[in-house]
N, C-alpha and C positions, 0 to 999 in steps of 0.2 A: 559783565562778567568775563569776558575774555580776558581783559586786562587784570582783573583780579587774580584770575588763574595764573596769567603768566608771572605775576609777582611772586605768587606762591612757590612757582617753581624756581624762578630765579633764586629766592630764598634759600629753598632746599639745596640748590644747586652750591650756592656759597657756605650754607652750614656743615656742608660735607668736611670741610677742613676740620682737623682736630688738634691744630698746636698754635700756640700764640707766638708768631713769628712776624709780625707786623710789615717788616721790610720786604718780605715776598708778596706783597699786596699792593693794589692800587684802589684808590676812590673813583667810581664811576658815578658821574654828577649827570643826570639827564631829566626831563620833561616829559611826562605822559601826555595821551591824548587830550586830556582834561586840564591841561596846564599846570598839575602839580608837579614840583621838583622832588626828585629822590636822590638819596646817594646810599651806594651798597660798597662795601669792602669786598673786593673780588681780588682771589689768587692770582697772580701773573699768568699762570699757567692756564687759567680759562678766563683769560682777559678778551681774546680774541672772539670766542664762542659766545661770550656774553654781550658784547658791543654788538655782533653781528644779530642777535636775537633782539635786542631791543630796538634795532633799527629795521628788522624785517617787520616789527609789529606797528612800526610809523612814530615812534618815540624820537624824541629829538636829543641827541648826544649834546651835554654842554660842554664836558670836559672829562678827560681821564686824569686825574692827579696822580702822578708816578712817586713812587717812595724809592729813596736811595739810602744808604748807609755809609758809616766811616769804614775806611778802608785799612782797619788794622786787626791783627791778630789776636785771639784771646791768649792773655799772657800764662793761663794756665797749661797752654800747650806748647809755647813758643818760648819761655825762658830757658836759659842754660845754666846749670849749676856752677858754683863758685869754687875753686880749691879753697880746702880749709886754711884758716889762719891768714888769708891772703885778701886784703880788701878789693872787691872785684875791679872796682874803677880804676885801681892802679893799673891793671892790666890794660883797660880799655882806654885810657887816657894817655899811657906811657909817664916818663918822668918830666916831659916837657909841658904839661899841662894843656894838651890838645887831643879832645876826643876823636877816638879812632875815625868817625866817619867824615872829619874835616881836615885829617893828617895829610900828608904828602902821598901817601898810596892812593888816596881814595878823591875826596871833593878838593884837596889841597887849598883849603880857604884861608889856614894860616899863613902860607905865603902871600898870598893876596893881601892880607891884613898888614902883612910885614911892609911889603913894598909900599902900599897906601901911607903907612906910618911914616915911613922913611923921607915920603914926599910931602908931608904935613896935611895929607888928604883927608878929611873926615866926610864920608858919604852922607848926603842928607836925601833919603829915598824913603820911600814907604812901600808895605806890601800889604795889601787887604786879604785878611785870612776869613774866609767863608766857611765857617765851621761851627763847633759847639760853644763858643764864648771862647773867652781867655781869662783865666782867674788873675788876681792881682797879687802875685808872689813875689817875694825879693829879688830872685835872678832877673825878673822881667821888669822891675822898676825902673821908670823912665824911658822904656823901649815899646811901650803900648800907648797908643794915642786914643783914650777912652774917649775924648772931646770929639773925635770923629768917630766914634764908634757906633755900633747899631744893633738892634735886635729885632728881628723880626717876627710877628705873630701873625702873619697871613694866613696860615692855616686855619687857625682858631676863628679869626676875623671872617673870613670867607665863608667856613661851614654855618657860622652864626648868620651872616647874612643871607645865605641860602635857606635858611630856616630848616637845617639839617641837626641840629642840638636840641636835646631834649631840656637842657640847661646850659648856660654858660655864665661867666663870671670871673672873678679874681678870688684865689685862694694863698694862703700861706701854707706852704707843705712841710715846714719846719718841724721835724719830729716825726713825721709819716714814716712808717718802715713798709719797704715793699721787697719781693724777691726779682733779681734778675734771672731768667730761665736760661740764659747763655753761659753764665758762668757758676750759678747758685749763689751768688752773694745776696745776703740780707743788707739792703742799703737803706741808710737814715737819711731823710733829707735834712740839710743844714737849717738853723734857724734864719729866718729872712729871706726863705725861698719863696718869694712871691711869683705866681703864676696866673696867667688866663688858661681856662679850661672850657672845653666843649664835651658835654657828655652825648656821645653819639647816638643818634635817634635809633639806629638798627643794630641788634644785638649782635655779638660775633660767637662762635664756637669755640671754647678752651677747654682743652680737656674732656670733651665730651657734654660739656655743661654750656645752656645760654648765659652768657655774660655781657655785662657791661663794659665798653671801651671808653676812654675818657682822653681826649687828646689835651697834651698840656704843652705851653710855651711861657718862657721866662721873658721878660722886657728889659732885661739889664745884661748888657755883653760880657759882664763880668762873672755872672751865675754859670760857670762852666761844670755843670752836674756831671757829664760825662768825663771830662777829664783830658779829652782828645785835643780841643782846639789849642789848650796849654803847652800840651808836649809837642805839637805841629810847631808853635811858635817858637818853642826852644830851638828848634831846629834851624830856625832862621837868624835868632839874635842873642840866644842865650850865653851869658857866661856865668860860673858859679865857683864859689870858693869850697874845695876838697881837701881834705886833709891826706896829702899823698905821700906814700912811704917811700923814701930814698936812702939807701945806705942804713937800714934800720930806724931812720928817723921820720917823726911823722909831721910834715909842715906843711899848712894851708897854702892852697895855690890856687890861682884863678885861672880854671878851666874853661877853655872855648868849646862851647858846644855847638854853637852855629855858623853861619857864613861869616857874619859881621856883626859886633855888639853895638854899631851906631846906624843899622837900618830901624826902621821904626814899621811896628805892625799896627795896623788898623783893624780891631776885632770886628766882626761882622757874622752875629750870632743868626743862625737861621734854621736851628734843628728843631724837633720836637720829641716829646717824652710820649709813650702811649702806656696807660694802665688799664689793666684788665680785672675788673672784679669779678671775680668767678663765681658763677652760680647766682648772680645777682642781676635782676633786671628791674625797670620802671622807676630806680630812684631820679628824684627830679633835683637834687644838688648834691654837691661834691661830699659834704659832711655824711647824708645819708648813704651815700656808696660806701665810704669807710666803715660806717658803724655797722654794715651789715655782712662785712666780711672779718674773716680772721686774717691775721697776717701773712700765713702761707698760701693766703687765696686771693693775695692783691700781686700780680704778676706785672712787671714792668720791661718792656724794651726801649732801649735808648739810643740816641747818637744816629737817629732817623730824619731824614730831609724829605721835602715834597715840593713840586713844582710851583706852586701858589708862593712859598716861603722864599725859596731859591729865586724865582723871577723878582720877588720886590726886593730882595737883597742884591741883585744884580743892577736893578734900577738905580738904587741908592748908590752903589760903588760907582757907576756909570756918571751919574750927577756929581758925584765927589770928584771925580777925576777931571771934570772941567771946572772945577773950581779950586782943585789944589796939584799945581804941576810935579809936586813931588811924587803924588802915587803913581808907580810904575808898572807894578805886576799884581795879580790876584793869584792865591793858592786855594785850589778845591781838593783838598784830600777825602773825596766821597766819590760814590759811585753806585751805578746798579744798572740794568739791561731795559732799553727802550725797544719796541719793535720797530720794525722798518717804515711804518705808516707814521707813528709818534715821534720817532726820533728826530727828524728832520725839525718840525715845528718846536720841539723842545730847545733844540740847538740855537734856534733863532730867536725864541721867547727869552731864553737865561743868558745865552753865552753873547751873542751878536751884539746887545747894547754894550757890552763892556769892552769887546775888540774894536767896535765903532769908535768908541771912547779914547783909542790909542794905546789901550792896556793889554799887558801879556798874560795871557789865562794859561797857569798850568795846573794839571790835574791828575792824579794817581790814576795809574794803569789799571787797578783792580786786582784783587786777591784771590783768584779762582785758579789760577794756572792754567787759563785758557789761551788758545793760540785764537786770537779775537777775528783773523781773517776767516777761519774755520766757523766761527759763531755766527758770523756774519752771513757766507755764503750758505751754510747748510740750515740755519734755524732762523735767519731773518732777525738776530738780536743784535743791538749795538751798545756798546759800553758808553754811558752817559756819565760826566760830560768828556772822558778821555778821547772819544773818537769823533768829537765835533769839529769842524773846520775850524783851523786857526787857532785850536788849543794844542799846548805842549804837553805832550801825554809821557810820563814817567813811570818806567819800569823800577824794580827794587833789584839792587845787588848784594851780595854778602861780602864778608870780609875779603873774601879773595878776588873780589870783582868778578864774580860769576854770578848769572841771574839766579834769583832764589827759586825754591820749587814752588812758592805759591803764586809768583808774580805773572800777571797777563803779559802777553808778547802779541807783536804781528806789526804790520807794515805803519801803523798810526803811531808807533813809539817814536819819540824824538831823541830822549835821552834816558839812560839808566843812570841811577845814583842809589847810595847806600841807604838800605831799608830794613837790615836783618840784625837785631840787637843793637840797635841806635842809642846813644847815651842821652837820656833827655829828663824832663821834670813833668811830675804829674802833682796838681793840687790836691794835697792830702785829705780834703773832704768831698773829692769826686769819686765817681763809681770806680773809675781805673785805678784811682789812689788808693781808696779803700781796700779794693781787690789786692793789689800789691802788698799793701800792709798788713793784710790776713794771710797771703802767702808767705811773706817773712816770718811771721810767727809760727805757721805750721812746719816750716821747713827747720826754724830754731827748736821747736819741740821734737821733731822727727831724728834730727842730727846732732841737737844739743850744742851746734855753734853756728855761726852766721854763713850759710851757704846760698844764701839767695841774693840776688841782685839789686840791693837797695840801701840808699844812705839817706837816714831819717834826718830832714831837717826841721821837724815839727808841722811847719805849715805847709811843705811841700817835700816831696821825695824827688831825689836824684835816681835814677833807675832806668832800666832799658825796654825799650819798645820795639815791636816789627810791625813792618806792613808797607805796601807803597804809598799808605798816608804819610809815613814819614821820610819816604824817599822825595817825593813832590816838594816840600818846602826847602830841601836843600838848593833845588833847581830854582824854586822861585825867588829865593835869596839870591843866588848867584846872577839870575836876570836882572833883577834889581838893581843890584850891586854895579853890574857892568853897565846900566843904562845911565849912571851918573859920570861914565867916562866916554861913552861912545853912543851914538844914536842907532847903532846895529848890534844890540847885544847878544842876541841869540845867534846870528851868524858869526860872531866872533868866538863866542862858546862853542859853535859846530866845528870851526876852524882849529882850536886847541885842545879839544876833547880828546881822552885817552881813548885810543882805537882798540875797542875790545871785539872779540868774535870776527876776528878777519877784517873782512872790506865793510865800510861803512857806508851809508846808512844798512843797518841789518834788522830783522825783525826782534831781536833780544834787548839791544841796546839803542838803536837809532843812530845817532850820529856818535855816540861812545858816552863815557862819563866825563861829566864838565870837569874841567881843571880850572879853577878860578886863579891860582897862582900863575899857571900859563898863560890866561886870557889876559890878566892885569899886565904881566910882563910883557907881552907882545905890543899892548897898548902904549907901553910906556916907551919901549926899546925896539919897535919896528914902526915902519910907516903904516898906517892905518889902512892904505889898500894893499899892502903884503900879505899874501895867504900863509897861513903857518903850513910847514911841512911835516908837523909832528905826527908820528906813528907809534908814539908810544905805548906799550902794553904793560899795564901792572896788574901782578898777580900776589904781590907781596901782602900779607897782613901781619898785625900788632897782635892779634889774638886768637886763641882757637875757640870756636864755637861749633853748634850743631850745623852742617851746611849738607845741601845736595847739589850737585854740581850743575845739573841742566834742568831745563823746563819740561814738564809732562802735561798733559791733559788729565783734567779730574773729571769723570763721566758722569758722576752721580747726579749732578745738577740738572743734565741735559737728559736724564732717563724719563721724565716727564712730560718733556716738551715736543711737540711735532712742527713741521715745517708751516710757517705762518705766511701763505702765499695768497691767500684768499683775501679780497678788499673787504673792509670791515662796513 
């Protein structure tokens, strides 16, 4: 009776949450005194109390499966208006066909490309992008190695193995319409969207209703339902034809968006999608869940990752590195907070296999505007994976080379890179792609002219995006590129980086903003053992956007958290 009573108390505790924001949860998997395995969705703020309670009752904790999310800002809140009658990308790529984030005032990748071209060098290096997948769109054609790609379904597989699913199977989600509560978009899945699913055994509270949560994972790395991984990859390798206006004439120009068009991306899909069927319980297959809900009661959160899938992806990448010497770097534009007890084990489980394989792991610093050192000391939380040992953590800069208002910062930052209004690519059938398309139509209706930053190429959109998610791949691309020229690419980037915010390293940009052109130039025109004396500070920008000069701490996330110093 005591065990039954405890389970009822725990369930009541968890069901007190009243919104569907699954990235703020974790799945606690444990075994009771009778040997039965249970899984519970637990809000992050209640995690320590929950784990301590089950341990005090003599239950065996099997695993806390943490959730993380893509580090991109909601476009509805972050896009900048475009002056009427002016193609927005003309402002953001200038007349030379170079996107602002890689021009000479920022990452300076174009100069690096020019020097390599002069010497007839075509880099043969790869970056594994652990993300939401990479869509097969024209600007990335021939630049993505799908033969080495991988899509993890480890979350669904492990939940099914542990007996935590009411039902599991494969389903074609094509045509299914759901609502994304973050931006209010009614999203329709494309045809052929085959996925594995797990109908989670424990109901969740959504908007005050007992509801069924279904975890969904796709087994195809090209199925970038979110759109995030495609944009991330465009920051590494993309170039795209755009009709630039020069002296009143429109001429199609091949525009460089990423670090180098000859780097190869290896797509590693490791995300999941969660759909809540509101006020529906007990359905034993996916079609029954769908039939029992109206469209506005199917709520989805996407772009989420978990420990199981990330560990599976990391081991795949590590094994790949042993067999493919061209694979040099890993990009992880994702993150979330682990407590001080779980953080070391998650770093060891997920990050160590890749660094032990000789790979450089680059991660987004996070978009909460936090001083991570303060979060560590005051609350016992750590940003995963950015603060793991050996990880290259990247903060986001704006067009003036100042840290953005949303970027996390602290002593763990290695570099700062452009991450506010970056020019990139979304697959038009992805969630972010469809959102940008809908916003374009809304702006057109409101203003009667195109004042929204989007170029429609039918199957993909060239548009803008913001977040430390889009700063990290610029650095992972730079590290991979330099790996083809030197065994110490990170050291060279540190030596030649633009020195921002005074002395470096500093908590805002670490060693500064990587300068690919300066790094390549140093390797070609200076002895490799000669340190650069560069102290360049660049604050020029080629466009005007909405910028906030300095970092600040956003306190609202912390209001419900308490110091976590008791052992679990």
